[in-house]
All heavy atoms as atom14 arrays in JSON, in Angstrom:
{
  "sequence": "MNQEDRAKVVENYYKATNALMEIGTTDNIPEELKQLAINASCATTKIIDYINSHRE",
  "atom14_mask": [
    [1, 1, 1, 1, 1, 1, 1, 1, 0, 0, 0, 0, 0, 0],
    [1, 1, 1, 1, 1, 1, 1, 1, 0, 0, 0, 0, 0, 0],
    [1, 1, 1, 1, 1, 1, 1, 1, 1, 0, 0, 0, 0, 0],
    [1, 1, 1, 1, 1, 1, 1, 1, 1, 0, 0, 0, 0, 0],
    [1, 1, 1, 1, 1, 1, 1, 1, 0, 0, 0, 0, 0, 0],
    [1, 1, 1, 1, 1, 1, 1, 1, 1, 1, 1, 0, 0, 0],
    [1, 1, 1, 1, 1, 0, 0, 0, 0, 0, 0, 0, 0, 0],
    [1, 1, 1, 1, 1, 1, 1, 1, 1, 0, 0, 0, 0, 0],
    [1, 1, 1, 1, 1, 1, 1, 0, 0, 0, 0, 0, 0, 0],
    [1, 1, 1, 1, 1, 1, 1, 0, 0, 0, 0, 0, 0, 0],
    [1, 1, 1, 1, 1, 1, 1, 1, 1, 0, 0, 0, 0, 0],
    [1, 1, 1, 1, 1, 1, 1, 1, 0, 0, 0, 0, 0, 0],
    [1, 1, 1, 1, 1, 1, 1, 1, 1, 1, 1, 1, 0, 0],
    [1, 1, 1, 1, 1, 1, 1, 1, 1, 1, 1, 1, 0, 0],
    [1, 1, 1, 1, 1, 1, 1, 1, 1, 0, 0, 0, 0, 0],
    [1, 1, 1, 1, 1, 0, 0, 0, 0, 0, 0, 0, 0, 0],
    [1, 1, 1, 1, 1, 1, 1, 0, 0, 0, 0, 0, 0, 0],
    [1, 1, 1, 1, 1, 1, 1, 1, 0, 0, 0, 0, 0, 0],
    [1, 1, 1, 1, 1, 0, 0, 0, 0, 0, 0, 0, 0, 0],
    [1, 1, 1, 1, 1, 1, 1, 1, 0, 0, 0, 0, 0, 0],
    [1, 1, 1, 1, 1, 1, 1, 1, 0, 0, 0, 0, 0, 0],
    [1, 1, 1, 1, 1, 1, 1, 1, 1, 0, 0, 0, 0, 0],
    [1, 1, 1, 1, 1, 1, 1, 1, 0, 0, 0, 0, 0, 0],
    [1, 1, 1, 1, 0, 0, 0, 0, 0, 0, 0, 0, 0, 0],
    [1, 1, 1, 1, 1, 1, 1, 0, 0, 0, 0, 0, 0, 0],
    [1, 1, 1, 1, 1, 1, 1, 0, 0, 0, 0, 0, 0, 0],
    [1, 1, 1, 1, 1, 1, 1, 1, 0, 0, 0, 0, 0, 0],
    [1, 1, 1, 1, 1, 1, 1, 1, 0, 0, 0, 0, 0, 0],
    [1, 1, 1, 1, 1, 1, 1, 1, 0, 0, 0, 0, 0, 0],
    [1, 1, 1, 1, 1, 1, 1, 0, 0, 0, 0, 0, 0, 0],
    [1, 1, 1, 1, 1, 1, 1, 1, 1, 0, 0, 0, 0, 0],
    [1, 1, 1, 1, 1, 1, 1, 1, 1, 0, 0, 0, 0, 0],
    [1, 1, 1, 1, 1, 1, 1, 1, 0, 0, 0, 0, 0, 0],
    [1, 1, 1, 1, 1, 1, 1, 1, 1, 0, 0, 0, 0, 0],
    [1, 1, 1, 1, 1, 1, 1, 1, 1, 0, 0, 0, 0, 0],
    [1, 1, 1, 1, 1, 1, 1, 1, 0, 0, 0, 0, 0, 0],
    [1, 1, 1, 1, 1, 0, 0, 0, 0, 0, 0, 0, 0, 0],
    [1, 1, 1, 1, 1, 1, 1, 1, 0, 0, 0, 0, 0, 0],
    [1, 1, 1, 1, 1, 1, 1, 1, 0, 0, 0, 0, 0, 0],
    [1, 1, 1, 1, 1, 0, 0, 0, 0, 0, 0, 0, 0, 0],
    [1, 1, 1, 1, 1, 1, 0, 0, 0, 0, 0, 0, 0, 0],
    [1, 1, 1, 1, 1, 1, 0, 0, 0, 0, 0, 0, 0, 0],
    [1, 1, 1, 1, 1, 0, 0, 0, 0, 0, 0, 0, 0, 0],
    [1, 1, 1, 1, 1, 1, 1, 0, 0, 0, 0, 0, 0, 0],
    [1, 1, 1, 1, 1, 1, 1, 0, 0, 0, 0, 0, 0, 0],
    [1, 1, 1, 1, 1, 1, 1, 1, 1, 0, 0, 0, 0, 0],
    [1, 1, 1, 1, 1, 1, 1, 1, 0, 0, 0, 0, 0, 0],
    [1, 1, 1, 1, 1, 1, 1, 1, 0, 0, 0, 0, 0, 0],
    [1, 1, 1, 1, 1, 1, 1, 1, 0, 0, 0, 0, 0, 0],
    [1, 1, 1, 1, 1, 1, 1, 1, 1, 1, 1, 1, 0, 0],
    [1, 1, 1, 1, 1, 1, 1, 1, 0, 0, 0, 0, 0, 0],
    [1, 1, 1, 1, 1, 1, 1, 1, 0, 0, 0, 0, 0, 0],
    [1, 1, 1, 1, 1, 1, 0, 0, 0, 0, 0, 0, 0, 0],
    [1, 1, 1, 1, 1, 1, 1, 1, 1, 1, 0, 0, 0, 0],
    [1, 1, 1, 1, 1, 1, 1, 1, 1, 1, 1, 0, 0, 0],
    [1, 1, 1, 1, 1, 1, 1, 1, 1, 0, 0, 0, 0, 0]
  ],
  "atom14_positions": [
    [[7.42, 27.91, 18.82], [8.24, 28.83, 19.51], [9.34, 27.92, 20.18], [9.07, 26.92, 20.93], [7.38, 29.51, 20.62], [8.1, 30.47, 21.46], [7.22, 31.24, 22.85], [5.69, 31.82, 22.0], [0.0, 0.0, 0.0], [0.0, 0.0, 0.0], [0.0, 0.0, 0.0], [0.0, 0.0, 0.0], [0.0, 0.0, 0.0], [0.0, 0.0, 0.0]],
    [[10.51, 28.29, 20.0], [11.64, 27.59, 20.62], [11.86, 27.99, 22.0], [11.28, 28.96, 22.52], [12.96, 27.64, 19.75], [13.52, 29.11, 19.75], [13.45, 29.85, 20.74], [14.02, 29.51, 18.62], [0.0, 0.0, 0.0], [0.0, 0.0, 0.0], [0.0, 0.0, 0.0], [0.0, 0.0, 0.0], [0.0, 0.0, 0.0], [0.0, 0.0, 0.0]],
    [[12.72, 27.3, 22.77], [12.9, 27.47, 24.19], [13.51, 28.9, 24.54], [13.05, 29.49, 25.48], [13.9, 26.43, 24.8], [13.29, 25.13, 25.0], [12.12, 25.12, 25.96], [10.96, 25.04, 25.6], [12.39, 25.4, 27.23], [0.0, 0.0, 0.0], [0.0, 0.0, 0.0], [0.0, 0.0, 0.0], [0.0, 0.0, 0.0], [0.0, 0.0, 0.0]],
    [[14.35, 29.36, 23.65], [14.86, 30.7, 23.83], [13.85, 31.75, 23.72], [13.76, 32.67, 24.49], [16.04, 30.9, 22.79], [17.03, 31.98, 23.17], [18.17, 32.03, 22.26], [19.02, 31.07, 22.31], [18.26, 32.9, 21.45], [0.0, 0.0, 0.0], [0.0, 0.0, 0.0], [0.0, 0.0, 0.0], [0.0, 0.0, 0.0], [0.0, 0.0, 0.0]],
    [[12.95, 31.66, 22.65], [11.91, 32.6, 22.45], [10.9, 32.52, 23.56], [10.45, 33.54, 24.07], [11.18, 32.34, 21.11], [12.04, 32.67, 19.86], [12.94, 33.4, 20.01], [11.7, 32.06, 18.8], [0.0, 0.0, 0.0], [0.0, 0.0, 0.0], [0.0, 0.0, 0.0], [0.0, 0.0, 0.0], [0.0, 0.0, 0.0], [0.0, 0.0, 0.0]],
    [[10.62, 31.31, 23.98], [9.66, 31.17, 25.06], [10.13, 31.85, 26.3], [9.31, 32.45, 27.06], [9.4, 29.59, 25.32], [8.39, 29.3, 26.36], [8.23, 27.8, 26.53], [8.19, 27.04, 25.29], [7.01, 26.68, 24.67], [5.95, 27.15, 25.16], [7.09, 25.96, 23.64], [0.0, 0.0, 0.0], [0.0, 0.0, 0.0], [0.0, 0.0, 0.0]],
    [[11.43, 31.65, 26.64], [11.98, 32.22, 27.86], [11.86, 33.75, 27.78], [11.53, 34.39, 28.81], [13.44, 31.85, 28.07], [0.0, 0.0, 0.0], [0.0, 0.0, 0.0], [0.0, 0.0, 0.0], [0.0, 0.0, 0.0], [0.0, 0.0, 0.0], [0.0, 0.0, 0.0], [0.0, 0.0, 0.0], [0.0, 0.0, 0.0], [0.0, 0.0, 0.0]],
    [[12.13, 34.34, 26.67], [12.05, 35.81, 26.51], [10.6, 36.3, 26.61], [10.38, 37.31, 27.26], [12.6, 36.22, 25.17], [12.81, 37.74, 24.98], [13.78, 38.18, 25.97], [14.1, 39.68, 25.73], [14.92, 40.2, 26.78], [0.0, 0.0, 0.0], [0.0, 0.0, 0.0], [0.0, 0.0, 0.0], [0.0, 0.0, 0.0], [0.0, 0.0, 0.0]],
    [[9.65, 35.57, 26.06], [8.28, 35.89, 26.17], [7.89, 35.88, 27.64], [7.22, 36.82, 28.08], [7.41, 35.0, 25.21], [5.91, 35.15, 25.51], [7.68, 35.21, 23.79], [0.0, 0.0, 0.0], [0.0, 0.0, 0.0], [0.0, 0.0, 0.0], [0.0, 0.0, 0.0], [0.0, 0.0, 0.0], [0.0, 0.0, 0.0], [0.0, 0.0, 0.0]],
    [[8.17, 34.82, 28.3], [7.8, 34.68, 29.73], [8.43, 35.79, 30.52], [7.77, 36.42, 31.41], [8.16, 33.24, 30.26], [7.97, 33.21, 31.78], [7.33, 32.2, 29.56], [0.0, 0.0, 0.0], [0.0, 0.0, 0.0], [0.0, 0.0, 0.0], [0.0, 0.0, 0.0], [0.0, 0.0, 0.0], [0.0, 0.0, 0.0], [0.0, 0.0, 0.0]],
    [[9.72, 36.08, 30.27], [10.34, 37.17, 30.98], [9.65, 38.54, 30.79], [9.35, 39.28, 31.77], [11.84, 37.32, 30.53], [12.54, 38.43, 31.2], [13.95, 38.59, 30.61], [14.36, 37.8, 29.83], [14.51, 39.64, 30.88], [0.0, 0.0, 0.0], [0.0, 0.0, 0.0], [0.0, 0.0, 0.0], [0.0, 0.0, 0.0], [0.0, 0.0, 0.0]],
    [[9.2, 38.82, 29.57], [8.51, 39.99, 29.27], [7.08, 40.06, 29.95], [6.73, 41.11, 30.51], [8.34, 40.26, 27.77], [9.66, 40.66, 27.17], [10.59, 41.12, 27.79], [9.88, 40.33, 25.84], [0.0, 0.0, 0.0], [0.0, 0.0, 0.0], [0.0, 0.0, 0.0], [0.0, 0.0, 0.0], [0.0, 0.0, 0.0], [0.0, 0.0, 0.0]],
    [[6.45, 38.89, 29.99], [5.16, 38.85, 30.65], [5.32, 39.09, 32.17], [4.52, 39.75, 32.79], [4.42, 37.53, 30.4], [3.56, 37.58, 29.16], [3.93, 36.89, 28.02], [2.42, 38.36, 29.15], [3.17, 36.98, 26.84], [1.59, 38.4, 27.92], [1.95, 37.65, 26.86], [1.19, 37.71, 25.75], [0.0, 0.0, 0.0], [0.0, 0.0, 0.0]],
    [[6.39, 38.51, 32.76], [6.69, 38.76, 34.19], [6.84, 40.23, 34.45], [6.33, 40.81, 35.39], [7.87, 37.95, 34.68], [7.61, 36.57, 35.08], [8.25, 35.51, 34.49], [6.68, 36.27, 36.09], [7.93, 34.19, 34.87], [6.39, 34.96, 36.52], [7.05, 33.97, 35.87], [6.76, 32.68, 36.28], [0.0, 0.0, 0.0], [0.0, 0.0, 0.0]],
    [[7.61, 40.87, 33.57], [7.87, 42.36, 33.68], [6.55, 43.12, 33.67], [6.36, 44.05, 34.45], [8.86, 42.8, 32.66], [10.3, 42.34, 32.92], [11.14, 42.88, 31.81], [12.56, 42.41, 31.93], [13.43, 42.77, 30.78], [0.0, 0.0, 0.0], [0.0, 0.0, 0.0], [0.0, 0.0, 0.0], [0.0, 0.0, 0.0], [0.0, 0.0, 0.0]],
    [[5.72, 42.74, 32.68], [4.42, 43.41, 32.51], [3.52, 43.21, 33.76], [2.92, 44.11, 34.21], [3.69, 42.95, 31.21], [0.0, 0.0, 0.0], [0.0, 0.0, 0.0], [0.0, 0.0, 0.0], [0.0, 0.0, 0.0], [0.0, 0.0, 0.0], [0.0, 0.0, 0.0], [0.0, 0.0, 0.0], [0.0, 0.0, 0.0], [0.0, 0.0, 0.0]],
    [[3.51, 41.97, 34.23], [2.75, 41.64, 35.4], [3.12, 42.46, 36.58], [2.3, 43.08, 37.31], [2.8, 40.13, 35.78], [2.29, 39.4, 34.61], [1.99, 39.82, 36.99], [0.0, 0.0, 0.0], [0.0, 0.0, 0.0], [0.0, 0.0, 0.0], [0.0, 0.0, 0.0], [0.0, 0.0, 0.0], [0.0, 0.0, 0.0], [0.0, 0.0, 0.0]],
    [[4.42, 42.59, 36.82], [4.91, 43.4, 37.98], [4.58, 44.84, 37.76], [4.19, 45.53, 38.73], [6.45, 43.22, 38.08], [6.8, 41.86, 38.58], [6.07, 41.17, 39.27], [7.94, 41.36, 38.27], [0.0, 0.0, 0.0], [0.0, 0.0, 0.0], [0.0, 0.0, 0.0], [0.0, 0.0, 0.0], [0.0, 0.0, 0.0], [0.0, 0.0, 0.0]],
    [[4.74, 45.4, 36.54], [4.42, 46.8, 36.26], [2.92, 47.04, 36.56], [2.54, 48.05, 37.14], [4.84, 47.17, 34.92], [0.0, 0.0, 0.0], [0.0, 0.0, 0.0], [0.0, 0.0, 0.0], [0.0, 0.0, 0.0], [0.0, 0.0, 0.0], [0.0, 0.0, 0.0], [0.0, 0.0, 0.0], [0.0, 0.0, 0.0], [0.0, 0.0, 0.0]],
    [[2.09, 46.12, 36.05], [0.64, 46.3, 36.26], [0.24, 46.25, 37.79], [-0.63, 46.99, 38.17], [-0.12, 45.24, 35.43], [-0.04, 45.48, 33.9], [-0.47, 44.16, 33.2], [-0.97, 46.67, 33.56], [0.0, 0.0, 0.0], [0.0, 0.0, 0.0], [0.0, 0.0, 0.0], [0.0, 0.0, 0.0], [0.0, 0.0, 0.0], [0.0, 0.0, 0.0]],
    [[0.89, 45.34, 38.41], [0.52, 45.21, 39.94], [1.0, 46.53, 40.58], [0.39, 46.94, 41.55], [1.12, 44.03, 40.5], [0.31, 42.79, 40.25], [-1.41, 42.86, 40.62], [-1.33, 43.03, 42.42], [0.0, 0.0, 0.0], [0.0, 0.0, 0.0], [0.0, 0.0, 0.0], [0.0, 0.0, 0.0], [0.0, 0.0, 0.0], [0.0, 0.0, 0.0]],
    [[2.06, 47.08, 40.18], [2.56, 48.36, 40.8], [1.56, 49.46, 40.56], [1.27, 50.2, 41.46], [3.97, 48.75, 40.23], [4.56, 49.86, 41.01], [6.03, 50.13, 40.54], [6.73, 49.15, 40.17], [6.39, 51.26, 40.63], [0.0, 0.0, 0.0], [0.0, 0.0, 0.0], [0.0, 0.0, 0.0], [0.0, 0.0, 0.0], [0.0, 0.0, 0.0]],
    [[1.09, 49.56, 39.34], [0.0, 50.49, 39.06], [-1.23, 50.25, 39.88], [-1.84, 51.12, 40.48], [-0.31, 50.51, 37.53], [0.81, 50.96, 36.7], [-1.67, 51.26, 37.21], [0.68, 50.76, 35.22], [0.0, 0.0, 0.0], [0.0, 0.0, 0.0], [0.0, 0.0, 0.0], [0.0, 0.0, 0.0], [0.0, 0.0, 0.0], [0.0, 0.0, 0.0]],
    [[-1.65, 48.94, 39.98], [-2.8, 48.59, 40.75], [-2.68, 48.87, 42.23], [-3.73, 48.86, 42.89], [0.0, 0.0, 0.0], [0.0, 0.0, 0.0], [0.0, 0.0, 0.0], [0.0, 0.0, 0.0], [0.0, 0.0, 0.0], [0.0, 0.0, 0.0], [0.0, 0.0, 0.0], [0.0, 0.0, 0.0], [0.0, 0.0, 0.0], [0.0, 0.0, 0.0]],
    [[-1.51, 49.1, 42.72], [-1.31, 49.28, 44.18], [-0.95, 50.77, 44.51], [-0.56, 51.03, 45.65], [-0.43, 48.32, 44.79], [0.88, 48.31, 44.08], [-0.98, 46.87, 44.74], [0.0, 0.0, 0.0], [0.0, 0.0, 0.0], [0.0, 0.0, 0.0], [0.0, 0.0, 0.0], [0.0, 0.0, 0.0], [0.0, 0.0, 0.0], [0.0, 0.0, 0.0]],
    [[-0.89, 51.58, 43.45], [-0.4, 53.02, 43.69], [-1.63, 53.8, 44.19], [-2.77, 53.72, 43.62], [0.14, 53.56, 42.36], [1.19, 52.73, 41.97], [0.55, 54.98, 42.48], [0.0, 0.0, 0.0], [0.0, 0.0, 0.0], [0.0, 0.0, 0.0], [0.0, 0.0, 0.0], [0.0, 0.0, 0.0], [0.0, 0.0, 0.0], [0.0, 0.0, 0.0]],
    [[-1.39, 54.6, 45.16], [-2.46, 55.4, 45.79], [-3.06, 56.44, 44.94], [-4.29, 56.68, 44.96], [-1.91, 56.08, 47.08], [-1.66, 55.04, 48.19], [-2.24, 53.94, 48.1], [-0.82, 55.33, 49.11], [0.0, 0.0, 0.0], [0.0, 0.0, 0.0], [0.0, 0.0, 0.0], [0.0, 0.0, 0.0], [0.0, 0.0, 0.0], [0.0, 0.0, 0.0]],
    [[-2.27, 57.14, 44.12], [-2.78, 58.33, 43.36], [-3.34, 58.0, 41.92], [-3.54, 58.86, 41.21], [-1.73, 59.5, 43.31], [-0.48, 58.98, 42.54], [-0.38, 57.75, 42.33], [0.36, 59.88, 42.19], [0.0, 0.0, 0.0], [0.0, 0.0, 0.0], [0.0, 0.0, 0.0], [0.0, 0.0, 0.0], [0.0, 0.0, 0.0], [0.0, 0.0, 0.0]],
    [[-3.69, 56.77, 41.74], [-4.21, 56.31, 40.51], [-5.81, 56.09, 40.73], [-6.15, 55.55, 41.74], [-3.68, 54.9, 40.08], [-2.1, 54.95, 39.96], [-4.31, 54.41, 38.85], [-1.61, 55.64, 38.71], [0.0, 0.0, 0.0], [0.0, 0.0, 0.0], [0.0, 0.0, 0.0], [0.0, 0.0, 0.0], [0.0, 0.0, 0.0], [0.0, 0.0, 0.0]],
    [[-6.57, 56.57, 39.73], [-8.06, 56.42, 39.98], [-8.38, 54.9, 40.09], [-7.71, 54.02, 39.51], [-8.68, 56.93, 38.63], [-7.63, 57.83, 38.12], [-6.28, 57.33, 38.58], [0.0, 0.0, 0.0], [0.0, 0.0, 0.0], [0.0, 0.0, 0.0], [0.0, 0.0, 0.0], [0.0, 0.0, 0.0], [0.0, 0.0, 0.0], [0.0, 0.0, 0.0]],
    [[-9.33, 54.63, 40.96], [-9.74, 53.29, 41.35], [-10.05, 52.4, 40.13], [-9.68, 51.26, 40.06], [-10.93, 53.3, 42.28], [-11.26, 51.96, 42.87], [-10.09, 51.41, 43.73], [-9.4, 52.22, 44.46], [-9.8, 50.16, 43.66], [0.0, 0.0, 0.0], [0.0, 0.0, 0.0], [0.0, 0.0, 0.0], [0.0, 0.0, 0.0], [0.0, 0.0, 0.0]],
    [[-10.73, 52.96, 39.1], [-11.04, 52.22, 37.86], [-9.71, 51.74, 37.18], [-9.68, 50.54, 36.66], [-11.93, 53.04, 36.91], [-12.35, 52.34, 35.63], [-13.18, 53.19, 34.77], [-13.46, 54.39, 35.11], [-13.6, 52.66, 33.68], [0.0, 0.0, 0.0], [0.0, 0.0, 0.0], [0.0, 0.0, 0.0], [0.0, 0.0, 0.0], [0.0, 0.0, 0.0]],
    [[-8.83, 52.59, 37.09], [-7.56, 52.26, 36.46], [-6.87, 51.25, 37.19], [-6.14, 50.29, 36.7], [-6.68, 53.43, 36.14], [-7.27, 54.44, 35.11], [-6.34, 55.65, 34.94], [-7.55, 53.76, 33.8], [0.0, 0.0, 0.0], [0.0, 0.0, 0.0], [0.0, 0.0, 0.0], [0.0, 0.0, 0.0], [0.0, 0.0, 0.0], [0.0, 0.0, 0.0]],
    [[-6.84, 51.36, 38.56], [-6.14, 50.37, 39.42], [-6.71, 48.97, 39.19], [-6.03, 48.08, 39.13], [-6.31, 50.82, 40.87], [-5.49, 51.98, 41.28], [-5.78, 52.55, 42.59], [-5.46, 51.73, 43.79], [-5.56, 52.38, 45.1], [0.0, 0.0, 0.0], [0.0, 0.0, 0.0], [0.0, 0.0, 0.0], [0.0, 0.0, 0.0], [0.0, 0.0, 0.0]],
    [[-8.11, 48.99, 39.17], [-8.75, 47.61, 38.97], [-8.39, 47.05, 37.59], [-8.09, 45.89, 37.49], [-10.25, 47.74, 39.15], [-11.01, 46.4, 39.23], [-10.45, 45.6, 40.34], [-10.42, 46.04, 41.47], [-10.1, 44.36, 40.06], [0.0, 0.0, 0.0], [0.0, 0.0, 0.0], [0.0, 0.0, 0.0], [0.0, 0.0, 0.0], [0.0, 0.0, 0.0]],
    [[-8.41, 47.88, 36.55], [-8.01, 47.41, 35.18], [-6.56, 46.83, 35.17], [-6.26, 45.82, 34.62], [-8.1, 48.52, 34.23], [-9.55, 48.88, 33.81], [-9.54, 50.16, 32.92], [-10.22, 47.85, 32.99], [0.0, 0.0, 0.0], [0.0, 0.0, 0.0], [0.0, 0.0, 0.0], [0.0, 0.0, 0.0], [0.0, 0.0, 0.0], [0.0, 0.0, 0.0]],
    [[-5.68, 47.61, 35.88], [-4.27, 47.12, 35.96], [-4.21, 45.8, 36.72], [-3.41, 44.88, 36.27], [-3.4, 48.19, 36.7], [0.0, 0.0, 0.0], [0.0, 0.0, 0.0], [0.0, 0.0, 0.0], [0.0, 0.0, 0.0], [0.0, 0.0, 0.0], [0.0, 0.0, 0.0], [0.0, 0.0, 0.0], [0.0, 0.0, 0.0], [0.0, 0.0, 0.0]],
    [[-4.9, 45.59, 37.76], [-4.94, 44.24, 38.51], [-5.48, 43.18, 37.69], [-4.85, 42.12, 37.61], [-5.75, 44.44, 39.84], [-4.93, 45.38, 40.8], [-5.93, 43.1, 40.5], [-5.7, 45.83, 42.04], [0.0, 0.0, 0.0], [0.0, 0.0, 0.0], [0.0, 0.0, 0.0], [0.0, 0.0, 0.0], [0.0, 0.0, 0.0], [0.0, 0.0, 0.0]],
    [[-6.54, 43.48, 36.95], [-7.19, 42.46, 36.12], [-6.18, 42.09, 34.98], [-6.03, 40.88, 34.6], [-8.47, 42.98, 35.49], [-9.62, 43.11, 36.4], [-9.54, 42.52, 37.62], [-10.62, 43.79, 36.12], [0.0, 0.0, 0.0], [0.0, 0.0, 0.0], [0.0, 0.0, 0.0], [0.0, 0.0, 0.0], [0.0, 0.0, 0.0], [0.0, 0.0, 0.0]],
    [[-5.55, 43.05, 34.35], [-4.56, 42.79, 33.28], [-3.36, 41.98, 33.84], [-2.89, 41.12, 33.2], [-4.03, 44.06, 32.72], [0.0, 0.0, 0.0], [0.0, 0.0, 0.0], [0.0, 0.0, 0.0], [0.0, 0.0, 0.0], [0.0, 0.0, 0.0], [0.0, 0.0, 0.0], [0.0, 0.0, 0.0], [0.0, 0.0, 0.0], [0.0, 0.0, 0.0]],
    [[-2.98, 42.18, 35.09], [-1.89, 41.52, 35.67], [-2.31, 40.07, 35.85], [-1.57, 39.16, 35.59], [-1.51, 42.19, 37.05], [-0.54, 41.38, 37.67], [0.0, 0.0, 0.0], [0.0, 0.0, 0.0], [0.0, 0.0, 0.0], [0.0, 0.0, 0.0], [0.0, 0.0, 0.0], [0.0, 0.0, 0.0], [0.0, 0.0, 0.0], [0.0, 0.0, 0.0]],
    [[-3.56, 39.81, 36.29], [-3.97, 38.49, 36.44], [-4.01, 37.74, 35.09], [-3.72, 36.56, 34.98], [-5.39, 38.46, 37.07], [-5.41, 38.99, 38.75], [0.0, 0.0, 0.0], [0.0, 0.0, 0.0], [0.0, 0.0, 0.0], [0.0, 0.0, 0.0], [0.0, 0.0, 0.0], [0.0, 0.0, 0.0], [0.0, 0.0, 0.0], [0.0, 0.0, 0.0]],
    [[-4.42, 38.49, 34.02], [-4.45, 37.84, 32.7], [-3.06, 37.48, 32.19], [-2.86, 36.4, 31.64], [-5.12, 38.83, 31.67], [0.0, 0.0, 0.0], [0.0, 0.0, 0.0], [0.0, 0.0, 0.0], [0.0, 0.0, 0.0], [0.0, 0.0, 0.0], [0.0, 0.0, 0.0], [0.0, 0.0, 0.0], [0.0, 0.0, 0.0], [0.0, 0.0, 0.0]],
    [[-2.06, 38.3, 32.47], [-0.74, 38.03, 32.03], [-0.2, 36.81, 32.8], [0.53, 35.98, 32.29], [0.25, 39.16, 32.17], [0.24, 39.66, 33.5], [-0.14, 40.33, 31.27], [0.0, 0.0, 0.0], [0.0, 0.0, 0.0], [0.0, 0.0, 0.0], [0.0, 0.0, 0.0], [0.0, 0.0, 0.0], [0.0, 0.0, 0.0], [0.0, 0.0, 0.0]],
    [[-0.56, 36.67, 34.08], [-0.18, 35.53, 34.88], [-0.74, 34.23, 34.3], [0.02, 33.25, 34.24], [-0.61, 35.67, 36.34], [0.01, 36.93, 36.87], [-0.21, 34.51, 37.16], [0.0, 0.0, 0.0], [0.0, 0.0, 0.0], [0.0, 0.0, 0.0], [0.0, 0.0, 0.0], [0.0, 0.0, 0.0], [0.0, 0.0, 0.0], [0.0, 0.0, 0.0]],
    [[-2.0, 34.31, 33.84], [-2.59, 33.11, 33.26], [-1.9, 32.84, 31.9], [-1.74, 31.63, 31.6], [-4.12, 33.39, 33.07], [-4.86, 33.35, 34.37], [-6.38, 33.47, 34.12], [-7.06, 33.41, 35.44], [-8.48, 33.28, 35.27], [0.0, 0.0, 0.0], [0.0, 0.0, 0.0], [0.0, 0.0, 0.0], [0.0, 0.0, 0.0], [0.0, 0.0, 0.0]],
    [[-1.5, 33.79, 31.17], [-0.82, 33.58, 29.89], [0.58, 32.87, 30.23], [0.94, 31.96, 29.51], [-0.62, 34.79, 29.11], [-1.96, 35.35, 28.63], [0.41, 34.59, 27.96], [-1.99, 36.77, 28.06], [0.0, 0.0, 0.0], [0.0, 0.0, 0.0], [0.0, 0.0, 0.0], [0.0, 0.0, 0.0], [0.0, 0.0, 0.0], [0.0, 0.0, 0.0]],
    [[1.25, 33.32, 31.23], [2.54, 32.77, 31.61], [2.27, 31.25, 31.99], [3.04, 30.39, 31.57], [3.18, 33.49, 32.79], [3.64, 34.85, 32.35], [4.36, 32.72, 33.46], [3.99, 35.8, 33.44], [0.0, 0.0, 0.0], [0.0, 0.0, 0.0], [0.0, 0.0, 0.0], [0.0, 0.0, 0.0], [0.0, 0.0, 0.0], [0.0, 0.0, 0.0]],
    [[1.25, 30.99, 32.8], [0.97, 29.65, 33.17], [0.66, 28.7, 32.0], [1.16, 27.62, 31.85], [-0.3, 29.57, 34.14], [0.11, 30.18, 35.46], [1.26, 30.36, 35.9], [-0.89, 30.49, 36.26], [0.0, 0.0, 0.0], [0.0, 0.0, 0.0], [0.0, 0.0, 0.0], [0.0, 0.0, 0.0], [0.0, 0.0, 0.0], [0.0, 0.0, 0.0]],
    [[-0.05, 29.26, 31.03], [-0.34, 28.52, 29.81], [0.95, 28.23, 28.96], [1.17, 27.12, 28.58], [-1.4, 29.34, 28.87], [-1.68, 28.64, 27.62], [-2.59, 27.66, 27.5], [-0.91, 28.97, 26.46], [-2.79, 27.01, 26.39], [-1.15, 28.29, 25.28], [-2.08, 27.33, 25.25], [-2.34, 26.75, 23.98], [0.0, 0.0, 0.0], [0.0, 0.0, 0.0]],
    [[1.78, 29.24, 28.82], [3.0, 29.06, 28.09], [3.89, 28.01, 28.8], [4.38, 27.14, 28.17], [3.8, 30.37, 27.97], [3.03, 31.32, 26.98], [5.2, 30.18, 27.45], [3.55, 32.68, 26.96], [0.0, 0.0, 0.0], [0.0, 0.0, 0.0], [0.0, 0.0, 0.0], [0.0, 0.0, 0.0], [0.0, 0.0, 0.0], [0.0, 0.0, 0.0]],
    [[4.02, 28.12, 30.11], [4.86, 27.21, 30.87], [4.28, 25.81, 30.79], [5.04, 24.81, 30.91], [5.06, 27.69, 32.27], [5.97, 28.78, 32.33], [6.85, 28.96, 31.58], [5.85, 29.69, 33.41], [0.0, 0.0, 0.0], [0.0, 0.0, 0.0], [0.0, 0.0, 0.0], [0.0, 0.0, 0.0], [0.0, 0.0, 0.0], [0.0, 0.0, 0.0]],
    [[2.95, 25.57, 30.77], [2.35, 24.31, 30.77], [2.34, 23.59, 29.35], [2.03, 22.43, 29.25], [0.93, 24.34, 31.28], [0.09, 24.99, 30.45], [0.0, 0.0, 0.0], [0.0, 0.0, 0.0], [0.0, 0.0, 0.0], [0.0, 0.0, 0.0], [0.0, 0.0, 0.0], [0.0, 0.0, 0.0], [0.0, 0.0, 0.0], [0.0, 0.0, 0.0]],
    [[2.68, 24.37, 28.33], [2.68, 23.83, 26.96], [4.04, 23.85, 26.36], [4.25, 24.23, 25.27], [1.67, 24.6, 26.07], [0.26, 24.31, 26.42], [-0.4, 24.95, 27.46], [-0.64, 23.44, 25.9], [-1.62, 24.45, 27.61], [-1.79, 23.53, 26.6], [0.0, 0.0, 0.0], [0.0, 0.0, 0.0], [0.0, 0.0, 0.0], [0.0, 0.0, 0.0]],
    [[4.97, 23.47, 27.11], [6.43, 23.43, 26.59], [6.54, 22.28, 25.66], [5.94, 21.22, 25.78], [7.37, 23.25, 27.83], [7.38, 24.39, 28.72], [8.3, 24.19, 29.89], [8.24, 25.34, 30.76], [9.2, 26.16, 30.99], [10.4, 25.97, 30.52], [9.07, 27.25, 31.79], [0.0, 0.0, 0.0], [0.0, 0.0, 0.0], [0.0, 0.0, 0.0]],
    [[7.33, 22.49, 24.69], [7.68, 21.52, 23.66], [8.55, 20.44, 24.15], [9.37, 20.59, 24.99], [8.32, 22.16, 22.45], [7.4, 23.16, 21.81], [8.13, 23.93, 20.71], [9.32, 23.81, 20.47], [7.44, 24.73, 20.06], [0.0, 0.0, 0.0], [0.0, 0.0, 0.0], [0.0, 0.0, 0.0], [0.0, 0.0, 0.0], [0.0, 0.0, 0.0]]
  ]
}
């Protein structure tokens, strides 16, 4: 993956993380779905960290 592709992937993961955290903190969402969104947000954060730590 080149630097340009990597930057786009990381940008998309940041967007996904933010959207998932927004779902996870919304009041009218069932608790189970809120927890799933928070867990998915944490997973995307770990993926971003992995991508950033394995730069070419």
